[in-house]
C-alpha angles and dihedrals in degrees: 000000000000131000112230123188115198119193116187123199114265114243119222109252093226100099144352124296118258129209090265090064092051097044096046104037122001102044096047091049091050093048090049091049095049092047093054093044088052087054093056094252121143106247129191111187120180142169140131146178121301101231102174106055119119089244085072092053092046090053092045090053092048094050095039093240135120117267088241092057092049093045097047091047095052092041086061090047091052092048093051092046093052092046093050090047090054091243106150126199128184085219126008104177136145138244094246095082129108088234092057092046091050093051092046092053089044093054091042088054091053094049091046092048089053094052097253095119125069138164127239138175111233137169113251134182114277127193107212092190095057091030097229143107110255124237111231093256090056089064122077133178144123119314112244093214105046101012092236104165099216103051119144130230090257105036146000109235089200102058096016097230120140115243145187122234089240089059095062123101112237095357118199141169115273090224101034102034094164093056116096112239120234125203109221131180119260133160122242141171115251132204108225094227090164089069088070102046099102094041092050092048090052091048096049092046096058126075096341099127089115091062117101115258094244092053096048095044094046093049095046092049091052092050096045088054091057131247126261127203114262131215112245098189134061138192098256138121092216122078140036116340123234122230093221133110112250094022099083093116095045131083135202111271109252097231087064101045102035095066090052087066089084087066097040091046091053090049096046089049090058091045092051090049090056091243101099095183096047093099089066089073088071101033102038098040113093090202094058113103120223118207124185121197118199144128123274095260087065097052099103090050092056103035099037115014101038094042090051090054089047092051090050092052096039092242132147114288123222118271094197137005104196097188118182132219119234131290104221129207112221087345092301127106116263107249131186092197093054093038088233101144150093099246113221095220091053091047093049093052090060112023141041118279094208093054088052091051090057096046094048091047090050093051098033112154095230100146105003139017115283130196132236121209130162089233091061092040090060094041093054093049098044099038103031113021094039104019094049115017101025091041095056095044097044101044093043095051093039092053092048092048094047099046100032103034091159093054139261137259135192125169095211143009110282095191104049092174088065089050090051093048091053090049093053094044091048090053093045094048093047090054096045096043089051088053093049091248095141100162092052091049092053092047089055089048090052093046089053089052091048089053087054091053090050092049091049091054093048095047089045094192091188085069099033090053090065093043105039116003094183093053091046089052090051093049092046090055089056091048092048090049086055088051088050092054091046092053090057097043093046093052097091089054103034107018098169094045092047091055090049091054088047090054094046089053087058092240120154126241126001136308089244091057092048092054136207099289090055087080087077093054124091133209128218095204136049134174104178128195125232106276128217122213109281096214138024120240112239133224110225094202093052092049095047090049088054101040103032107026116177110239116212112272093013131112111249119248092009112185123225117293118263130192127244085253089059092051092049090061089070113086106204118183137177116240138168123241104239101162138031131187133170112251107255093220105032130055096205100048133088127202107220127194108209123192116216097186098294107342115077129206132198114228126191109211137172097224097113093106091046105043136027118227089251092056091049101045113100095008118139108228137178116246134184098227103181098063116121111262112263134189122235113190091331100317124105118233118202100193145356126251121221123239141161122238122204106211093190098068125057101209132053088359099151123085124183116234111237137161117270089233135027114275134179113285110253093035110150122237115224 
């Protein structure tokens, strides 16, 4: 038995969650928690709503409400969303509780006593019109690193780097953009992060091969660049008060206190249980493993800042920080501020939560950004969840119930290859789930289900029943045992559906009571119940009409607006196709060699079903040449050609974009 602590990033309580939050943070954490609980491990999973961030005060000002009103409202919205999604915490709390404030002040006192806190006078942005110092998120301007024009005073959403308001080019107030900002002196407390640089570097350099590449590289780069001391107080009236003379009008900066919520939530959970020291079993035991689930923009807070605080307070350090990349919507980042999102509460008011758990698990952005579209959502549910998994489970149990209503018995497995397939899949999924490889685990599960469908077709019990009823009964017991194993192994991903399958099989108790290793056990007797379909087939046209209605005079499926500056980032050139090869590992892909007037680039393209190699050879095509190189089935592509796709015809619907007359290779497209 292991002790597993799972800390899940705290969402700002300034608006509803969107599907990106669920796919990148909360769903993987829940899958991981359920897997370990099934294995008999002791799990403590905590999170809560971040109530004190400046996004809350911004929203409150926009809605003419108090920050507390906004934060409490969206905390309840978050709680309801997580409950409907079947995401279960031992404690989902918030940072606006007396218990959290007490723990924050306690940890601050420990750090101050050890000399890791100091005070400094700095110049901070001041809005003379509103007569107040501005929190970093109230300041906007151009990022000095990537030239993004809507960077905030704390971070650039385009390049992901943390910033200071003073770094911005042409900084201005979010609410008074025409008022010239002043930078006035004010005193603040600082966390001496530089004290921990060497210890942090030693820690992240030892035994971290299990960390995801993006997490390790990002953290090492930050540490190699050196660490600077960071202010932990702000001139605000919303947040945790500071017990220090002269700081009555200041509050603790949210980046410093929010991560402490993992510790305060653990302690309040133990207190709520009536066992106030229970949290120590996870925080004082060196053998306990701490995992933190978050999105990539939160990496430095969980691999540098929070570990530095933990080191300073002699608390348990993270074992793994499986940060996700972003789930995109129409290839653009989900954004609360731009209202570019599929909002989780809206989804849950209309569609099935279990189906969404499957789709988001299948497209989870573990190591690179992934894209959500309603077309793929429908395809995955109809073709995979229903056509594969649901199909095997439903037709197997239905046939057994119909033809053996009094039950079935077999002394031993009559299809040993199925038993071996279950054993192999169980071992693989155990390994990959333990390593936070959720997409790979789900793929293995679905491959096992497909093997069941194939076996069902080969056995053909509808024929065998007429020829040899006893043999049919024995084979069905083997197939039902496979359904039983699937019910257990699908539980972390689809907990409600797995219990339904368990009940349809006529099994006693719950999947959780049976446990993970029970998937390797077989039964000799089954008396299933009549199953109902687990999932509802979807109509794509109806969903698109509801979710993406075409407004009169507007282009359908219009992507988020970009600026001319965004467009200028793309370097599009004309080149001539001078070489074509079949992709060695993919039947539908070509490898094109394109001449841009001297330099040649290799492009991987999926045009094999649209064009013959003779049709492509010698064509001039438009190519984006400054895309980062990407691998497609093992071959590197150094650009992306442009083509039009006619969605109203089913065959030969792709047409390459090319100049209407010959131009010099390498000519730019404007």
